[in-house]
VOVEXFI-901829 format. One record per residue (C-alpha): residue number from 0; residue in three letters; x, y, z. Coordinates in steps of 0.001 Angstrom, whole numbers, plus 500000, padded with zeros to 6 digits. Example, Ala and Ser with C-alpha at 12.3 -4.5 7.8 and 13.67 -1.06 7.14 Angstrom:
2
REC   seq   type       xx       yy       zz
REC     0    ALA   512300   495500   507800
REC     1    SER   513670   498940   507140
This chain:
64
REC   seq   type       xx       yy       zz
REC     0    MET   501755   152515   046947
REC     1    ALA   502110   151219   050512
REC     2    ILE   499455   148960   051950
REC     3    LYS   498286   149838   055462
REC     4    LYS   498897   147028   057917
REC     5    TYR   496119   145949   060265
REC     6    LYS   497277   146067   063901
REC     7    ILE   496201   143871   066794
REC     8    HIS   494511   146692   068700
REC     9    GLU   492557   147698   065571
REC    10    LEU   491285   144156   065063
REC    11    ALA   490308   143940   068735
REC    12    LYS   488413   147224   068528
REC    13    ASP   486633   146297   065284
REC    14    PHE   485431   142961   066692
REC    15    ASN   484850   144219   070247
REC    16    ILE   487249   141713   071804
REC    17    GLN   490285   142138   074030
REC    18    SER   493745   142445   072502
REC    19    LYS   494864   139888   075087
REC    20    PHE   492654   137229   073446
REC    21    ILE   494291   137901   070080
REC    22    ILE   497837   137988   071456
REC    23    GLU   497360   134721   073371
REC    24    ASN   496055   132907   070288
REC    25    LEU   498819   134254   068071
REC    26    SER   501487   133287   070613
REC    27    LYS   500262   129684   070593
REC    28    HIS   500572   129334   066817
REC    29    PHE   503137   131875   065585
REC    30    GLU   506672   132775   066636
REC    31    GLY   507736   136207   067779
REC    32    GLU   506582   138574   070474
REC    33    LYS   503228   140200   069838
REC    34    LYS   502018   143485   071306
REC    35    SER   498883   145502   070674
REC    36    GLN   500727   147713   068164
REC    37    THR   502043   144721   066181
REC    38    ALA   501099   144742   062496
REC    39    LEU   499527   141472   061409
REC    40    GLU   500637   139370   058459
REC    41    GLU   498075   137940   056052
REC    42    LYS   498457   134379   057420
REC    43    GLU   497948   135674   060970
REC    44    LEU   494805   137546   059933
REC    45    ASP   493413   134450   058204
REC    46    PHE   494054   132426   061353
REC    47    LEU   492438   135054   063598
REC    48    PHE   489388   135471   061356
REC    49    ASP   488825   131701   061599
REC    50    ILE   489040   131791   065404
REC    51    ILE   486817   134859   065727
REC    52    THR   484220   133344   063393
REC    53    LYS   484142   130131   065438
REC    54    GLU   483767   132088   068695
REC    55    ILE   480888   134139   067254
REC    56    GLU   479157   130998   065978
REC    57    LYS   479594   129327   069370
REC    58    ALA   478159   132381   071171
REC    59    ASP   475218   132574   068761
REC    60    PHE   474490   128873   069195
REC    61    GLN   474516   129204   072984
REC    62    ASN   471991   132050   072766
REC    63    ILE   469437   129898   070910
């Protein structure tokens, strides 16, 4: 059974952020060209979830 890969544009849509933000962060820490249709590896997703969580916490803190 094949596992469906999560793509950059899907992650951006689900978290209501721009694909550009994701691509820029991935490019700084991982090799290879990334485009919005690129399927993400587990280590890339873990990295992105950490960044997104920190950005959400920062935004929530600023709204207090």
